DSSP file (Angstrom, degrees, kcal/mol; ACC not computed):
  #  RESIDUE AA STRUCTURE BP1 BP2  ACC     N-H-->O    O-->H-N    N-H-->O    O-->H-N    TCO  KAPPA ALPHA  PHI   PSI    X-CA   Y-CA   Z-CA
    1    1 A X              0   0    0      0, 0.0     2,-0.0     0, 0.0     0, 0.0   0.000 360.0 360.0 360.0 137.0  -71.6  166.2  121.3
    2    2 A X     >  -     0   0    0      1,-0.1     4,-2.1     4,-0.0     5,-0.2  -0.301 360.0-111.9 -78.1 164.9  -71.6  163.4  118.8
    3    3 A X  H  > S+     0   0    0      1,-0.2     4,-2.4     2,-0.2     5,-0.2   0.874 117.8  52.7 -62.1 -38.4  -69.3  160.4  119.0
    4    4 A X  H  > S+     0   0    0      2,-0.2     4,-2.4     1,-0.2    -1,-0.2   0.917 109.4  48.0 -66.4 -43.7  -67.3  161.6  116.0
    5    5 A X  H  > S+     0   0    0      2,-0.2     4,-2.1     1,-0.2    -1,-0.2   0.894 112.6  49.3 -64.3 -39.2  -66.7  165.1  117.5
    6    6 A X  H  X S+     0   0    0     -4,-2.1     4,-2.2     2,-0.2    -2,-0.2   0.914 111.2  49.2 -66.9 -41.3  -65.6  163.5  120.8
    7    7 A X  H  X S+     0   0    0     -4,-2.4     4,-2.1     1,-0.2    -2,-0.2   0.903 110.9  50.1 -64.5 -40.3  -63.3  161.1  119.0
    8    8 A X  H  X S+     0   0    0     -4,-2.4     4,-2.2     1,-0.2    -1,-0.2   0.887 109.9  50.9 -64.9 -38.4  -61.7  164.0  117.0
    9    9 A X  H  X S+     0   0    0     -4,-2.1     4,-2.3     2,-0.2    -2,-0.2   0.905 109.2  50.5 -64.5 -42.1  -61.2  165.9  120.2
   10   10 A X  H  X S+     0   0    0     -4,-2.2     4,-2.2     1,-0.2    -2,-0.2   0.916 110.6  49.5 -61.9 -43.4  -59.5  163.0  121.9
   11   11 A X  H  X S+     0   0    0     -4,-2.1     4,-2.4     2,-0.2    -2,-0.2   0.906 110.8  50.4 -63.6 -42.2  -57.1  162.6  118.9
   12   12 A X  H  X S+     0   0    0     -4,-2.2     4,-2.4     1,-0.2    -2,-0.2   0.922 110.4  48.7 -63.0 -44.1  -56.3  166.3  118.9
   13   13 A X  H  X S+     0   0    0     -4,-2.3     4,-2.0     1,-0.2    -1,-0.2   0.894 111.4  50.4 -64.3 -39.1  -55.5  166.3  122.6
   14   14 A X  H  X S+     0   0    0     -4,-2.2     4,-2.1     2,-0.2    -1,-0.2   0.913 110.9  48.7 -64.8 -41.4  -53.3  163.2  122.2
   15   15 A X  H  X S+     0   0    0     -4,-2.4     4,-2.4     1,-0.2    -2,-0.2   0.894 110.2  51.1 -65.6 -40.0  -51.4  164.8  119.3
   16   16 A X  H  X S+     0   0    0     -4,-2.4     4,-2.0     1,-0.2    -1,-0.2   0.899 109.8  50.9 -63.2 -40.5  -50.8  168.0  121.2
   17   17 A X  H  X S+     0   0    0     -4,-2.0     4,-1.2     2,-0.2    -2,-0.2   0.899 110.6  48.4 -63.3 -42.0  -49.5  166.0  124.2
   18   18 A X  H  X S+     0   0    0     -4,-2.1     4,-0.7     1,-0.2     3,-0.4   0.921 111.7  49.2 -64.2 -45.1  -47.0  164.1  121.9
   19   19 A X  H >< S+     0   0    0     -4,-2.4     3,-0.7     1,-0.2    -1,-0.2   0.875 110.5  51.0 -64.5 -36.7  -45.8  167.4  120.3
   20   20 A X  H 3< S+     0   0    0     -4,-2.0    -1,-0.2     1,-0.2    -2,-0.2   0.757 102.6  61.1 -71.6 -23.8  -45.3  168.9  123.7
   21   21 A X  H 3< S+     0   0    0     -4,-1.2     2,-0.6    -3,-0.4    -1,-0.2   0.686  90.0  76.9 -77.8 -17.7  -43.2  166.0  124.9
   22   22 A X  S << S-     0   0    0     -4,-0.7    -1,-0.1    -3,-0.7    -4,-0.0  -0.841  83.9-130.0 -98.6 117.7  -40.5  166.4  122.3
   23   23 A X        -     0   0    0     -2,-0.6     2,-0.2     1,-0.1    31,-0.1  -0.284  18.6-122.4 -66.8 149.3  -38.1  169.2  123.1
   24   24 A X        -     0   0    0      7,-0.0     2,-0.3     2,-0.0    -1,-0.1  -0.558  26.9-165.7 -85.3 153.7  -37.3  171.8  120.4
   25   25 A X        -     0   0    0     -2,-0.2     4,-0.3     1,-0.0     3,-0.2  -0.989  26.2-146.8-139.4 151.6  -33.8  172.4  119.3
   26   26 A X  S    S+     0   0    0     -2,-0.3     5,-0.1     1,-0.2    -2,-0.0   0.200  86.1  81.1 -96.6  15.7  -32.1  175.1  117.3
   27   27 A X  B >  S-A   30   0A   0      3,-0.5     3,-1.5     0, 0.0    -1,-0.2  -0.342 119.3 -80.8-120.6  50.9  -29.6  172.7  115.7
   28   28 A X  T 3  S-     0   0    0      1,-0.3    -2,-0.1    -3,-0.2     3,-0.1   0.822  98.6 -41.7  61.0  34.3  -31.6  171.1  112.9
   29   29 A X  T 3  S+     0   0    0      1,-0.3     2,-0.3    -4,-0.3    25,-0.3   0.290 101.0 138.3  96.6  -9.4  -33.5  168.6  115.2
   30   30 A X  B <   +A   27   0A   0     -3,-1.5    -3,-0.5     1,-0.2    -1,-0.3  -0.562  10.0 153.6 -71.9 126.9  -30.4  167.7  117.3
   31   31 A X        +     0   0    0     21,-2.6     2,-0.3    -2,-0.3    22,-0.2   0.619  57.1  67.7-117.1 -40.9  -31.4  167.5  121.0
   32   32 A X  S    S-     0   0    0     20,-2.9    -1,-0.1    17,-0.1     3,-0.1  -0.636  89.5-113.9 -83.7 137.5  -28.7  165.0  122.2
   33   33 A X    >   -     0   0    0     -2,-0.3     3,-2.2     1,-0.1    19,-0.1  -0.348  50.1 -79.1 -63.9 154.4  -25.1  166.2  122.3
   34   34 A X  T 3  S+     0   0    0      1,-0.3    -1,-0.1    17,-0.1     3,-0.1  -0.332 120.2  19.5 -56.3 127.5  -22.8  164.4  119.9
   35   35 A X  T 3  S+     0   0    0      1,-0.3    41,-3.5    15,-0.2     2,-0.4   0.340  91.3 127.5  91.9  -5.3  -21.8  161.0  121.5
   36   36 A X  E <   +B   75   0B   0     -3,-2.2    -1,-0.3    39,-0.2    39,-0.2  -0.711  28.7 173.8 -85.8 132.1  -24.7  160.8  123.9
   37   37 A X  E    S+     0   0B   0     37,-3.0    11,-1.9    -2,-0.4     2,-0.4   0.620  71.0  39.5-110.3 -19.0  -26.8  157.6  123.8
   38   38 A X  E    S-BC  74  47B   0     36,-1.6    35,-3.2     9,-0.2    36,-1.6  -0.971  71.3-168.7-135.9 119.8  -29.1  158.2  126.8
   39   39 A X  E     -BC  72  46B   0      7,-2.2     7,-3.4    -2,-0.4     2,-0.6  -0.873  13.9-155.6-114.5 138.3  -30.5  161.7  127.5
   40   40 A X  E     -BC  71  45B   0     31,-3.0    31,-2.4    -2,-0.4     5,-0.2  -0.965   5.9-164.3-109.3 118.3  -32.4  162.9  130.6
   41   41 A X        -     0   0    0      3,-2.4    29,-0.3    -2,-0.6     4,-0.1   0.365  59.7 -84.0 -87.6   6.7  -34.6  165.9  129.6
   42   42 A X  S    S+     0   0    0      2,-0.3    26,-2.4    27,-0.3     3,-0.1   0.135 122.2  19.9 111.7 -17.4  -35.1  167.1  133.2
   43   43 A X  S    S+     0   0    0      1,-0.4     2,-0.3    24,-0.2    16,-0.0   0.456 118.5  46.8-145.0 -45.3  -38.0  164.7  133.8
   44   44 A X  S    S-     0   0    0     14,-0.1    -3,-2.4    15,-0.1    -1,-0.4  -0.762  71.0-123.5-113.4 154.7  -38.0  161.8  131.4
   45   45 A X  E     -C   40   0B   0     -2,-0.3    13,-2.4    -5,-0.2     2,-0.3  -0.805  32.6-179.2 -96.0 136.5  -35.3  159.4  130.1
   46   46 A X  E     -CD  39  57B   0     -7,-3.4    -7,-2.2    -2,-0.4     2,-0.4  -0.906  23.5-131.6-130.7 156.6  -34.7  159.2  126.3
   47   47 A X  E     -CD  38  56B   0      9,-2.3     8,-3.4    -2,-0.3     9,-0.9  -0.885  26.5-132.9-107.3 150.9  -32.5  157.3  123.9
   48   48 A X  E     - D   0  54B   0    -11,-1.9     6,-0.2    -2,-0.4     2,-0.1  -0.792   6.4-136.0-106.2 139.8  -30.6  159.2  121.2
   49   49 A X    >   -     0   0    0      4,-3.3     3,-2.0    -2,-0.4   -13,-0.1  -0.444  36.6-101.5 -81.4 165.1  -30.3  158.4  117.5
   50   50 A X  T 3  S+     0   0    0      1,-0.3   -15,-0.2    -2,-0.1    -1,-0.1   0.790 122.6  57.2 -59.7 -28.6  -26.9  158.7  115.8
   51   51 A X  T 3  S-     0   0    0      2,-0.1    -1,-0.3   -17,-0.1     3,-0.1   0.443 122.1-104.8 -84.4   2.5  -27.9  162.0  114.3
   52   52 A X  S <  S+     0   0    0     -3,-2.0   -20,-2.9     1,-0.3   -21,-2.6   0.371  80.3 128.1  93.5  -4.9  -28.6  163.5  117.8
   53   53 A X        -     0   0    0    -23,-0.2    -4,-3.3   -22,-0.2    -1,-0.3  -0.450  69.2 -96.8 -80.8 160.1  -32.4  163.3  117.5
   54   54 A X  E     -D   48   0B   0    -25,-0.3    -6,-0.2    -6,-0.2     3,-0.1  -0.601  29.0-168.1 -77.7 133.3  -34.5  161.7  120.2
   55   55 A X  E     -     0   0B   0     -8,-3.4     2,-0.2     1,-0.4    -7,-0.2   0.726  66.7 -36.8 -92.0 -25.4  -35.4  158.1  119.4
   56   56 A X  E     -D   47   0B   0     -9,-0.9    -9,-2.3    -7,-0.0    -1,-0.4  -0.801  56.0-153.6 168.7 151.6  -38.0  157.8  122.2
   57   57 A X  E     -D   46   0B   0    -11,-0.2   -11,-0.2    -2,-0.2   -17,-0.1  -0.935  27.9-101.9-137.1 157.1  -38.6  158.9  125.8
   58   58 A X        -     0   0    0    -13,-2.4   -14,-0.1    -2,-0.3   -15,-0.1  -0.342  30.4-137.0 -67.6 164.1  -40.5  157.7  128.8
   59   59 A X        +     0   0    0    -15,-0.1     2,-0.2   -16,-0.0    -1,-0.1  -0.312  38.9 159.9-124.5  49.6  -43.7  159.6  129.4
   60   60 A X        -     0   0    0      1,-0.1     2,-0.3   -15,-0.1   -16,-0.0  -0.473  45.7-113.5 -71.9 139.3  -43.6  160.3  133.1
   61   61 A X        -     0   0    0     -2,-0.2     2,-0.6     1,-0.0    -1,-0.1  -0.609  31.3-162.8 -72.3 131.1  -45.8  163.1  134.4
   62   62 A X        -     0   0    0     -2,-0.3     5,-0.1    -3,-0.0     3,-0.1  -0.896   9.4-143.6-123.1 101.2  -43.6  165.9  135.7
   63   63 A X    >   -     0   0    0     -2,-0.6     3,-1.9     1,-0.1     4,-0.3  -0.297  39.9 -85.8 -60.6 145.8  -45.4  168.4  137.9
   64   64 A X  T 3  S+     0   0    0      1,-0.2    -1,-0.1     2,-0.1     0, 0.0  -0.224 115.3  24.3 -53.3 138.5  -44.2  172.0  137.5
   65   65 A X  T 3  S+     0   0    0     -3,-0.1    -1,-0.2     3,-0.0    -2,-0.1   0.390  99.7  90.0  87.8  -3.0  -41.1  172.8  139.6
   66   66 A X    <   +     0   0    0     -3,-1.9    -2,-0.1    -4,-0.1    -3,-0.1   0.501  58.4 113.4-102.0  -5.2  -39.9  169.2  139.9
   67   67 A X        -     0   0    0     -4,-0.3     2,-0.2    -5,-0.1   -24,-0.2  -0.319  52.0-151.6 -69.7 149.7  -37.7  169.2  136.8
   68   68 A X        -     0   0    0    -26,-2.4     2,-0.1     1,-0.1     3,-0.1  -0.661  38.6 -74.9-109.5 168.6  -34.0  168.8  137.0
   69   69 A X        -     0   0    0     -2,-0.2   -27,-0.3     1,-0.1    -1,-0.1  -0.444  56.0-109.9 -63.5 137.2  -31.3  170.2  134.6
   70   70 A X        +     0   0    0    -29,-0.3     2,-0.3    -2,-0.1   -29,-0.2  -0.358  50.6 159.5 -65.7 149.0  -31.2  168.2  131.4
   71   71 A X  E     -B   40   0B   0    -31,-2.4   -31,-3.0    -3,-0.1     2,-0.4  -0.988  46.3 -93.0-164.2 160.3  -28.0  166.1  130.9
   72   72 A X  E     -B   39   0B   0     -2,-0.3   -33,-0.3   -33,-0.2     3,-0.1  -0.693  30.6-171.7 -77.6 128.4  -26.5  163.1  129.1
   73   73 A X  E    S+     0   0B   0    -35,-3.2     2,-0.4    -2,-0.4   -34,-0.2   0.744  71.6  21.5 -92.6 -28.0  -26.9  160.0  131.2
   74   74 A X  E     -B   38   0B   0    -36,-1.6   -37,-3.0     3,-0.0   -36,-1.6  -0.969  66.7-154.9-146.6 128.6  -24.8  157.7  129.1
   75   75 A X  E     -B   36   0B   0     -2,-0.4   -39,-0.2   -39,-0.2   -40,-0.1  -0.725  36.8 -94.6 -97.2 149.7  -22.1  158.5  126.6
   76   76 A X        -     0   0    0    -41,-3.5     2,-0.2    -2,-0.3    -1,-0.1  -0.336  41.3-119.5 -60.4 139.4  -21.2  156.1  123.7
   77   77 A X        -     0   0    0      1,-0.1     3,-0.1    -3,-0.0    -1,-0.1  -0.563  34.5 -99.4 -78.3 145.1  -18.3  153.9  124.6
   78   78 A X        -     0   0    0     -2,-0.2     2,-0.1     1,-0.1    -1,-0.1  -0.360  51.0 -89.0 -62.3 147.8  -15.2  154.2  122.3
   79   79 A X        -     0   0    0      1,-0.1     2,-0.4    -3,-0.1    -1,-0.1  -0.370  44.1-142.6 -59.7 125.3  -15.1  151.5  119.7
   80   80 A X        -     0   0    0     -2,-0.1    24,-0.5    -3,-0.1     2,-0.3  -0.768  19.3-169.8 -94.7 137.0  -13.2  148.5  121.1
   81   81 A X  B     -E  103   0C   0     -2,-0.4     2,-0.2    22,-0.1    22,-0.2  -0.932  16.8-132.4-126.6 150.0  -10.9  146.6  118.8
   82   82 A X        -     0   0    0     20,-2.3     3,-0.1    -2,-0.3     2,-0.1  -0.621  40.7 -91.6 -89.7 155.0   -9.0  143.4  119.1
   83   83 A X    >   -     0   0    0     -2,-0.2     3,-2.3     1,-0.1    19,-0.2  -0.444  57.0 -90.9 -62.4 144.4   -5.3  143.1  118.2
   84   84 A X  T 3  S+     0   0    0      1,-0.3    17,-0.2    17,-0.2    16,-0.1  -0.349 115.8  23.5 -58.4 131.7   -5.0  142.1  114.5
   85   85 A X  T 3  S+     0   0    0     15,-1.6    41,-3.5     1,-0.3     2,-0.5   0.276  91.5 122.4  94.2 -10.1   -4.8  138.2  114.3
   86   86 A X  E <   -F  125   0D   0     -3,-2.3    -1,-0.3    39,-0.2    39,-0.3  -0.747  35.2-179.4 -87.6 129.0   -6.6  137.7  117.6
   87   87 A X  E    S+     0   0D   0     37,-3.4    11,-2.5    -2,-0.5     2,-0.4   0.706  73.7  33.2 -99.4 -25.1   -9.8  135.6  117.3
   88   88 A X  E    S-FG 124  97D   0     36,-1.5    35,-3.4     9,-0.2    36,-1.3  -0.964  73.5-168.9-137.1 120.0  -10.9  135.6  120.9
   89   89 A X  E     -FG 122  96D   0      7,-2.3     7,-3.1    -2,-0.4     2,-0.5  -0.860  14.3-157.1-113.3 139.7  -10.3  138.6  123.2
   90   90 A X  E     -FG 121  95D   0     31,-2.8    31,-2.4    -2,-0.4     5,-0.2  -0.976   5.7-166.3-111.1 116.2  -10.6  138.9  126.9
   91   91 A X        -     0   0    0      3,-2.4    29,-0.3    -2,-0.5     4,-0.1   0.374  60.3 -83.7 -87.0   5.8  -11.1  142.6  127.8
   92   92 A X  S    S+     0   0    0      2,-0.3    26,-2.4    27,-0.3     3,-0.1   0.174 122.8  21.7 111.6 -15.6  -10.4  142.1  131.5
   93   93 A X  S    S+     0   0    0      1,-0.5     2,-0.3    24,-0.2    17,-0.1   0.444 118.8  44.2-145.2 -45.2  -14.0  141.1  132.3
   94   94 A X        -     0   0    0     14,-0.1    -3,-2.4    15,-0.1    -1,-0.5  -0.780  68.8-127.2-115.5 156.6  -15.8  139.8  129.2
   95   95 A X  E     -G   90   0D   0     -2,-0.3    13,-2.5    -5,-0.2     2,-0.3  -0.827  28.1-170.5-101.4 140.4  -14.9  137.5  126.3
   96   96 A X  E     -GH  89 107D   0     -7,-3.1    -7,-2.3    -2,-0.4     2,-0.4  -0.952  21.1-130.6-132.0 149.0  -15.3  138.6  122.8
   97   97 A X  E     -G   88   0D   0      9,-2.6     8,-3.1    -2,-0.3     2,-0.3  -0.792  31.4-169.0 -93.2 143.2  -15.1  137.1  119.3
   98   98 A X  E     - H   0 104D   0    -11,-2.5     6,-0.2    -2,-0.4     2,-0.2  -0.937  19.8-126.6-133.2 153.0  -12.9  138.9  116.8
   99   99 A X    >   -     0   0    0      4,-2.1     3,-2.0    -2,-0.3   -14,-0.3  -0.555  39.1-103.3 -89.5 165.4  -12.3  138.8  113.1
  100  100 A X  T 3  S+     0   0    0      1,-0.3   -15,-1.6    -2,-0.2   -14,-0.1   0.735 119.7  61.1 -64.2 -21.2   -8.7  138.5  111.8
  101  101 A X  T 3  S-     0   0    0    -17,-0.2    -1,-0.3   -16,-0.1   -17,-0.2   0.447 122.7-101.5 -85.0   1.9   -8.6  142.2  110.9
  102  102 A X  S <  S+     0   0    0     -3,-2.0   -20,-2.3     1,-0.3     2,-0.3   0.465  70.8 148.4  96.5   2.1   -9.2  143.2  114.5
  103  103 A X  B     -E   81   0C   0    -22,-0.2    -4,-2.1     1,-0.1    -1,-0.3  -0.568  47.6-125.0 -73.6 129.2  -12.9  144.0  114.3
  104  104 A X  E     +H   98   0D   0    -24,-0.5    -6,-0.2    -2,-0.3     3,-0.1  -0.555  33.3 179.2 -76.4 134.4  -14.7  143.3  117.6
  105  105 A X  E     -     0   0D   0     -8,-3.1    -7,-0.1     1,-0.3    -1,-0.1   0.111  46.7 -16.3-106.4-138.6  -17.7  140.9  117.3
  106  106 A X  E     -     0   0D   0    -10,-0.1    -9,-2.6    -2,-0.0     2,-0.3  -0.386  62.4-170.3 -71.2 143.9  -20.1  139.5  119.9
  107  107 A X  E     -H   96   0D   0    -11,-0.2   -11,-0.2    -3,-0.1     2,-0.0  -0.946  27.4-105.6-132.0 154.2  -19.0  139.8  123.6
  108  108 A X        -     0   0    0    -13,-2.5   -14,-0.1    -2,-0.3   -15,-0.1  -0.355  26.9-139.1 -66.8 161.4  -20.4  138.4  126.9
  109  109 A X        +     0   0    0    -15,-0.1    -1,-0.1    -2,-0.0   -15,-0.1  -0.277  36.9 161.4-123.4  46.9  -22.1  140.9  129.0
  110  110 A X        -     0   0    0      1,-0.1     2,-0.5   -17,-0.1   -16,-0.0  -0.368  43.7-118.4 -65.7 144.9  -21.0  140.1  132.5
  111  111 A X        -     0   0    0     -2,-0.0     2,-0.6   -18,-0.0    -1,-0.1  -0.760  30.4-163.3 -81.3 127.1  -21.3  142.7  135.2
  112  112 A X        -     0   0    0     -2,-0.5     5,-0.1    -3,-0.0     3,-0.1  -0.864   8.0-145.7-119.9  96.4  -17.8  143.5  136.4
  113  113 A X    >   -     0   0    0     -2,-0.6     3,-1.9     1,-0.1     4,-0.2  -0.260  39.9 -84.0 -59.8 147.6  -17.7  145.4  139.7
  114  114 A X  T 3  S+     0   0    0      1,-0.3    -1,-0.1     2,-0.1     0, 0.0  -0.204 116.1  25.6 -52.3 139.3  -14.9  147.9  140.0
  115  115 A X  T 3  S+     0   0    0     -3,-0.1    -1,-0.3     3,-0.0    -2,-0.1   0.378  99.6  88.7  87.7  -3.7  -11.6  146.3  141.1
  116  116 A X    <   +     0   0    0     -3,-1.9    -2,-0.1    -4,-0.1    -3,-0.1   0.475  58.4 114.3-102.5  -3.1  -12.4  142.8  139.7
  117  117 A X        -     0   0    0     -4,-0.2     2,-0.2    -5,-0.1   -24,-0.2  -0.319  51.5-152.1 -68.8 149.9  -11.0  143.4  136.2
  118  118 A X        -     0   0    0    -26,-2.4     2,-0.1     1,-0.1    -2,-0.1  -0.678  38.3 -74.7-110.6 169.3   -8.0  141.4  135.0
  119  119 A X        -     0   0    0     -2,-0.2   -27,-0.3     1,-0.1    -1,-0.1  -0.457  55.5-110.9 -65.2 136.7   -5.4  142.5  132.5
  120  120 A X        +     0   0    0    -29,-0.3     2,-0.3    -2,-0.1   -29,-0.2  -0.369  48.7 163.2 -66.2 147.7   -6.8  142.3  128.9
  121  121 A X  E     -F   90   0D   0    -31,-2.4   -31,-2.8    -3,-0.1     2,-0.4  -0.989  43.0-102.6-161.3 156.5   -5.3  139.6  126.7
  122  122 A X  E     -F   89   0D   0     -2,-0.3   -33,-0.2   -33,-0.2     3,-0.1  -0.738  27.1-172.4 -81.9 129.8   -5.8  137.6  123.5
  123  123 A X  E    S+     0   0D   0    -35,-3.4     2,-0.3    -2,-0.4   -34,-0.2   0.700  72.4  23.0 -96.2 -23.7   -7.1  134.1  124.3
  124  124 A X  E     -F   88   0D   0    -36,-1.3   -37,-3.4     2,-0.0   -36,-1.5  -0.935  68.2-159.3-149.5 122.9   -6.8  132.6  120.8
  125  125 A X  E     -F   86   0D   0     -2,-0.3   -39,-0.2   -39,-0.3     2,-0.1  -0.700  28.1-107.5 -98.4 150.9   -4.7  133.8  117.9
  126  126 A X        -     0   0    0    -41,-3.5     2,-0.3    -2,-0.3    -1,-0.1  -0.461  34.0-139.0 -69.5 146.6   -5.3  133.0  114.2
  127  127 A X        -     0   0    0      2,-0.2     4,-0.1    -2,-0.1    -1,-0.0  -0.734   9.0-137.8-106.1 160.1   -2.9  130.5  112.7
  128  128 A X  S    S+     0   0    0     -2,-0.3     2,-0.1     2,-0.1    -1,-0.1   0.468  75.0  96.5 -94.7  -1.9   -1.3  130.7  109.3
  129  129 A X  S    S-     0   0    0      1,-0.1     2,-0.4     3,-0.0    -2,-0.2  -0.460  89.0 -93.6 -85.3 160.6   -1.8  127.0  108.5
  130  130 A X        -     0   0    0     -2,-0.1    -1,-0.1     1,-0.1    -2,-0.1  -0.580  49.8-107.1 -71.3 127.8   -4.7  125.6  106.5
  131  131 A X        -     0   0    0     -2,-0.4     2,-0.1    -4,-0.1    -1,-0.1  -0.280  42.5-171.3 -59.0 137.8   -7.5  124.6  108.9
  132  132 A X        -     0   0    0     -3,-0.0     3,-0.1     2,-0.0    -1,-0.1  -0.342  45.0 -72.9-113.8-164.2   -7.8  120.8  109.3
  133  133 A X  S    S-     0   0    0      1,-0.2     2,-0.3    -2,-0.1    -2,-0.1   0.667  97.3 -62.0 -70.6 -15.2  -10.3  118.5  111.0
  134  134 A X  S    S-     0   0    0      2,-0.2    -1,-0.2     0, 0.0    -2,-0.0  -0.917  76.7 -36.6 155.6-179.4   -9.0  119.5  114.4
  135  135 A X  S    S+     0   0    0     -2,-0.3     2,-0.1    -3,-0.1    -2,-0.0  -0.289  94.2  40.0 -68.6 155.2   -6.0  119.4  116.6
  136  136 A X  S    S-     0   0    0      2,-0.0    -2,-0.2     3,-0.0    -3,-0.1  -0.187  95.8 -47.2  99.0 169.3   -3.6  116.4  116.5
  137  137 A X        -     0   0    0      1,-0.1     3,-0.1    -2,-0.1     0, 0.0  -0.273  67.5 -92.1 -72.3 160.9   -2.2  114.2  113.8
  138  138 A X        -     0   0    0      1,-0.1    -1,-0.1     2,-0.1     5,-0.1  -0.303  56.9 -79.6 -68.5 160.6   -4.4  112.7  111.1
  139  139 A X    >   -     0   0    0      1,-0.1     3,-1.6    -3,-0.1     4,-0.3  -0.214  44.5-110.4 -58.9 153.3   -5.9  109.2  111.7
  140  140 A X  G >  S+     0   0    0      1,-0.3     3,-1.7     2,-0.2     4,-0.3   0.809 114.6  63.2 -59.2 -33.7   -3.4  106.3  111.1
  141  141 A X  G >  S+     0   0    0      1,-0.3     3,-0.5     2,-0.2    -1,-0.3   0.739  99.5  55.9 -67.0 -19.5   -5.3  105.1  108.0
  142  142 A X  G <  S+     0   0    0     -3,-1.6    -1,-0.3     1,-0.2    -2,-0.2   0.540  90.6  75.8 -85.0  -6.9   -4.5  108.4  106.3
  143  143 A X  G <         0   0    0     -3,-1.7    -1,-0.2    -4,-0.3    -2,-0.2   0.577 360.0 360.0 -83.0 -10.0   -0.7  108.0  106.8
  144  144 A X    <         0   0    0     -3,-0.5    -1,-0.2    -4,-0.3    -2,-0.1   0.462 360.0 360.0 -68.6 360.0   -0.2  105.4  104.0
């Protein structure tokens, strides 16, 4: 067998393996249920795109008879919002930055064991005054 034929055979086998690893669906390509972000196909773990298609999966070898029922391993968390006017939010475990319209920004990612959460609260509210150089009165030379 020539080197070119051998290389073509290897490529075909690799493509067949990739095609076999992606489950078929009768819902226009949707494999993950709506709201699922991490899917277990019975053997491998996958992440889900917003449209329900698979974004990528592990490629663990799964001997026949070892598969488990497929299921969603992680559902999308509901969108968290800050109270309008709150600039820094504490959700009971993590601190988040917020815009004045209540849109949640970046948050810390602390692991919060069950039972350690505190009541959520706003740590810093927006003010209606024009921002100045900082807290406190202006320097004395500006008072003249």
